[in-house]
C-alpha positions as CSV (number, residue, x, y, z in Angstrom):
1,X,41.7,217.8,-11.6
2,X,37.9,218.7,-13.1
3,X,34.9,218.3,-11.0
4,X,32.7,219.1,-14.0
5,X,31.5,215.6,-14.5
6,X,31.4,214.9,-10.8
7,X,27.8,214.1,-9.4
8,X,26.2,216.9,-7.3
9,X,26.7,215.7,-3.6
10,X,23.6,218.0,-2.5
11,X,20.1,217.2,-2.9
12,X,18.4,219.6,-5.3
13,X,15.1,221.3,-3.3
14,X,11.9,221.9,-5.5
15,X,11.6,225.3,-6.0
16,X,9.0,227.1,-3.8
17,X,5.8,227.7,-4.9
18,X,4.5,231.2,-5.5
19,X,2.3,233.1,-3.2
20,X,-1.2,231.5,-2.8
21,X,-4.2,233.4,-4.5
22,X,-5.9,233.8,-1.0
23,X,-3.1,235.8,0.1
24,X,-3.2,238.1,-2.8
25,X,-7.1,238.5,-2.4
26,X,-6.4,239.2,1.4
27,X,-3.9,241.9,0.4
28,X,-6.0,243.4,-2.5
29,X,-8.9,244.0,0.0
30,X,-6.7,245.2,2.7
31,X,-5.4,247.7,0.3
32,X,-8.8,248.6,-0.9
33,X,-10.1,249.2,2.6
34,X,-7.3,251.3,3.4
35,X,-7.7,253.5,0.6
36,X,-11.3,253.8,1.2
37,X,-10.9,254.5,4.8
38,X,-8.3,257.1,4.1
39,X,-10.1,258.9,1.3
40,X,-13.1,259.0,3.5
41,X,-11.1,260.6,6.5
42,X,-9.5,263.0,4.1
43,X,-12.8,264.0,2.4
44,X,-14.3,264.7,5.6
45,X,-11.8,266.4,7.2
46,X,-11.4,268.6,4.0
47,X,-15.1,269.5,4.3
48,X,-15.1,270.3,8.0
49,X,-12.0,272.4,7.6
50,X,-12.9,274.2,4.5
51,X,-16.7,275.0,4.7
52,X,-16.5,278.2,6.6
53,X,-19.7,279.5,5.7
54,X,-21.8,276.5,6.2
55,X,-21.8,274.0,9.1
56,X,-20.7,270.7,7.9
57,X,-21.5,267.7,9.9
58,X,-20.8,264.0,9.6
59,X,-22.2,260.8,10.5
60,X,-19.7,257.9,11.6
61,X,-20.8,254.3,10.6
62,X,-20.0,251.5,13.2
63,X,-20.4,248.9,10.9
64,X,-18.4,250.4,8.0
65,X,-15.5,251.2,10.7
66,X,-15.7,247.4,11.7
67,X,-15.8,246.2,8.2
68,X,-13.0,248.4,6.6
69,X,-10.8,248.0,9.8
70,X,-11.3,244.1,9.8
71,X,-10.1,243.9,6.1
72,X,-7.0,246.1,6.9
73,X,-6.2,244.3,10.2
74,X,-6.5,240.9,8.1
75,X,-4.1,242.0,5.7
76,X,-1.8,243.4,8.0
77,X,-1.8,240.1,10.0
78,X,-1.4,238.0,7.0
79,X,1.5,240.3,5.7
80,X,3.1,239.8,9.3
81,X,2.6,236.0,9.6
82,X,4.1,235.4,6.1
83,X,7.0,237.7,6.8
84,X,8.1,235.7,10.0
85,X,7.6,232.5,8.2
86,X,10.7,233.3,6.1
């Protein structure tokens, strides 16, 4: 007996919508902040370690650390929350 013509007893669910744009914006800003933070750290570390003849100094900006850290934290929290929702 063929069941090709039989109606489907399961209701079809609507396909899930894509990722909202605000999530992509948070991810992009988080990745950008992480890249700026990492390159700044590597640049400063390179200057301190490779300057044998001249004393290298650096100044840490608290607002910059708070800004970049906040953006990184927002991206990580968004990623974690969305991963747990699946």
